[in-house]
C-alpha positions as a printed Julia matrix, in Angstrom:
219×3 Matrix{Float64}:
 -15.69  136.52  19.62
 -17.44  133.16  19.44
 -16.13  132.26  22.89
 -17.5   135.53  24.27
 -20.89  134.86  22.69
 -21.0   131.37  24.2
 -20.17  132.74  27.64
 -22.91  135.36  27.34
 -25.43  132.71  26.26
 -24.49  130.51  29.2
 -24.89  133.4   31.65
 -28.28  134.34  30.18
 -29.4   130.71  30.37
 -28.45  130.46  34.06
 -30.24  133.71  34.82
 -33.36  132.43  33.1
 -33.22  129.21  35.1
 -32.93  131.12  38.37
 -35.9   133.29  37.43
 -38.0   130.26  36.52
 -37.14  128.16  39.59
 -39.45  130.0   42.01
 -42.26  129.8   39.46
 -41.72  126.08  39.09
 -41.77  125.67  42.87
 -45.01  127.66  43.22
 -46.76  125.94  40.32
 -46.88  122.54  42.0
 -48.14  121.21  45.29
 -45.2   120.53  47.61
 -44.68  117.13  49.19
 -46.07  117.27  52.71
 -43.53  115.75  55.12
 -44.62  114.68  58.61
 -41.5   114.04  60.64
 -41.79  112.81  64.2
 -38.85  113.74  66.47
 -36.84  110.75  67.65
 -38.75  108.71  70.22
 -36.38  107.31  72.85
 -37.75  104.31  74.72
 -34.46  103.28  76.33
 -33.78  104.96  79.7
 -30.03  104.53  79.2
 -29.62  106.4   75.92
 -27.6   109.61  76.31
 -28.54  112.84  74.59
 -25.61  112.43  72.2
 -27.11  109.24  70.8
 -30.34  111.0   69.94
 -28.49  113.9   68.33
 -26.45  111.49  66.24
 -29.57  109.8   64.87
 -31.44  113.06  64.28
 -28.44  114.55  62.46
 -28.3   111.59  60.08
 -32.02  111.9   59.4
 -31.59  115.64  58.77
 -29.14  114.81  56.02
 -31.3   112.02  54.6
 -34.34  114.3   54.4
 -32.47  117.33  53.07
 -33.79  118.72  49.78
 -31.35  120.96  47.87
 -32.64  124.48  47.11
 -35.92  123.75  48.87
 -36.09  127.35  50.06
 -36.34  128.38  46.4
 -38.16  125.42  44.89
 -40.61  124.79  47.73
 -40.67  121.14  46.73
 -41.22  119.91  50.3
 -43.29  121.36  53.12
 -42.33  120.05  56.55
 -45.38  120.06  58.8
 -45.21  121.63  62.3
 -43.78  119.25  64.88
 -46.58  119.86  67.38
 -49.22  118.9   64.82
 -47.32  115.75  63.89
 -46.91  114.66  67.51
 -50.61  115.31  68.19
 -51.63  113.25  65.15
 -49.44  110.37  66.31
 -50.91  110.48  69.8
 -54.45  110.42  68.38
 -53.62  107.58  65.99
 -52.24  105.4   68.77
 -55.26  106.18  70.95
 -57.53  105.0   68.12
 -55.6   101.74  67.88
 -56.01  101.19  71.63
 -59.75  101.91  71.38
 -59.98   99.18  68.73
 -58.29   96.72  71.08
 -55.07   96.73  69.06
 -51.49   97.26  70.12
 -50.57  100.92  69.55
 -47.48  100.08  67.52
 -45.86  103.0   65.77
 -45.73  101.21  62.43
 -49.49  100.59  62.53
 -50.13  104.24  63.35
 -48.3   105.61  60.32
 -51.16  105.38  57.76
 -53.49  107.0   60.29
 -51.04  109.85  60.85
 -50.73  110.38  57.09
 -54.52  110.55  56.74
 -54.96  112.96  59.66
 -52.33  115.38  58.35
 -52.9   114.84  54.62
 -49.19  113.98  54.56
 -47.38  112.45  51.61
 -44.5   111.08  53.67
 -44.39  110.2   57.36
 -41.1   109.44  59.15
 -40.96  108.28  62.77
 -37.62  107.1   64.26
 -37.75  105.07  67.48
 -34.71  104.13  69.58
 -36.1   101.07  71.35
 -32.96   99.93  73.19
 -29.5   101.29  73.92
 -26.95  100.13  76.44
 -23.2    99.86  76.91
 -21.41   98.13  79.78
 -17.64   98.02  80.3
 -16.19   95.39  82.65
 -12.78   95.94  84.22
 -12.14   92.35  85.21
 -14.49   90.07  87.05
 -16.88   89.82  84.1
 -18.93   86.62  83.87
 -17.91   86.38  80.22
 -14.15   87.06  80.31
 -11.02   86.42  82.33
 -10.28   88.83  85.17
  -7.45   90.59  83.33
  -9.61   91.51  80.32
 -11.35   94.86  79.79
 -14.53   93.81  78.06
 -17.56   95.49  76.56
 -21.2    94.54  76.15
 -23.18   96.9   73.88
 -26.58   96.74  72.22
 -28.64   99.12  70.07
 -32.09   98.56  68.59
 -33.56  101.16  66.25
 -36.54  101.38  63.94
 -37.74  103.88  61.38
 -41.48  103.7   60.91
 -43.16  105.57  58.11
 -45.67  105.76  55.31
 -45.34  106.79  51.65
 -48.68  107.89  50.23
 -47.47  107.84  46.62
 -46.82  104.12  46.95
 -49.63  103.57  49.5
 -47.05  101.62  51.42
 -45.79  101.3   54.96
 -41.99  101.78  54.89
 -41.2   100.65  58.44
 -37.88   98.9   59.03
 -36.11   97.66  62.16
 -32.54   96.7   62.93
 -30.27   96.0   65.88
 -26.54   95.81  66.54
 -24.82   93.8   69.27
 -21.22   93.68  70.5
 -19.7    91.5   73.23
 -15.94   91.25  73.17
 -12.79   92.95  74.39
 -13.0    96.73  74.53
 -13.0    98.47  71.15
 -14.17  101.86  69.9
 -16.0    99.97  67.15
 -18.03   98.18  69.79
 -19.36  101.24  71.61
 -23.09  101.83  71.58
 -22.48  105.07  69.69
 -20.69  103.2   66.91
 -23.49  100.64  66.78
 -26.07  103.44  66.58
 -24.25  104.95  63.61
 -24.3   101.61  61.81
 -27.97  101.07  62.62
 -29.23  104.44  61.39
 -27.12  104.23  58.23
 -28.63  100.83  57.44
 -32.18  102.03  58.0
 -31.74  105.2   55.95
 -30.64  103.01  53.04
 -33.38  100.43  53.49
 -36.2   102.98  53.76
 -34.79  105.08  50.87
 -35.7   108.29  52.68
 -33.7   110.63  50.47
 -35.1   109.08  47.3
 -38.63  109.5   48.61
 -38.3   113.08  49.83
 -36.56  114.27  46.64
 -39.21  112.74  44.38
 -40.7   116.21  43.63
 -37.35  117.39  42.29
 -37.18  114.48  39.88
 -40.74  115.19  38.79
 -39.78  118.81  38.12
 -36.8   117.73  36.04
 -38.72  115.12  34.04
 -40.67  117.55  31.78
 -37.5   119.5   31.0
 -35.63  116.3   30.12
 -38.49  115.12  27.9
 -38.77  118.42  26.0
 -37.31  118.27  22.44
 -34.1   120.16  21.88
 -34.4   123.43  19.96
 -32.96  123.53  16.44
């Protein structure tokens, strides 16, 4: 009988939590996320490279149960792109270089955004030499690959620019680990960790959980 009562209590508790979750989501202001689609500056980058980077960012910026909790509001892409264009134009008018990292605080201000994320693929190339390479003997299949990637952004809670850059280079005999795609995977993984995107975008969830964790247990 006691086991049955415990099961019933657990079910009732879960039901109560599910009923309260929408209320908790509506009672607070959601984090306003301004995400710029990947900017590709390299003319040699294939579509697959961009999809790979965007997919990793999708996962980094994913917020569990956001459809119920409404912890994060992702701003319309067109509005974000327009704000970025205006911010860079303002930098030019001031005689400054229109660098993406310098535009991030301006974008945040224009959109009243809490978090701005702007990935830029600045370079991407992969060359395979079937003999006759200037770097290897004629009987060697060699590879020369390079990827440069940056994630520019701004976190209003910290009033901090979170821009980071990285690059990966490979010049050796042919290897799947040396392809530009493999280097791009390494680069985006490194930048996601360094910018702590998931930690920043899930901050509202931790803030929701904090009051419940601090509440005294019932007798």
